[in-house]
Steps between C-alpha positions, in 0.01 A plus 500: 500500500861539623733779508847429362827672565837343448799685630711369210252627238592824322135593422357773704154459655300225642340224284178321571429138412178551298326276247286671226438454130736722288499581140832633366532644151860519389524772239827394319409148444129577460400233733231476766589281798244365751636434828463509877660766720742327760590819688467879465673811638460873428782455229407182325373150500583137435278314249474122463399438139229247414672407178870448550561543123423873529839557669668408184352800312554768766813724511676645794441876550194475282216750555177335619155585641336289772141463607408349841143383583355480854187290475211530765175317530302759312767727327855536377772748576742549211838669525616556146758697298785419755795600275810298573815349364599135515797476743540122552414190306497164653374164365133556620512858638548847391592799731383846396590835631244778488579823317322686779435387858182289530259755669246220566740295709287541820209331335674173507479503886137592487425222258706227652195266509421547125833330362521171337531188721 
């Protein structure tokens, strides 16, 4: 896990490089996207999509709901109902901004060993 802060970046807050499975449901296009979190902050996350074609259906500023799953040896921890908006669309990635700050952000530091490799 690595903290990221770029002085030329307009976003506030620190982002953490973190890889976890993410399900993102986009309400306007009625599509479920399976992806992998690339980084996360209190205000949003960058998601790499497992199916690049999903990008074609998603709209900028579209309302969405994300679910993140931490998998342990004998259990799972699920953070769901993360309400957000799509703020950037790239060829393989989507950036979302949370409607409310991510109150579970500190868990990512606690669970740093539970991310995808």
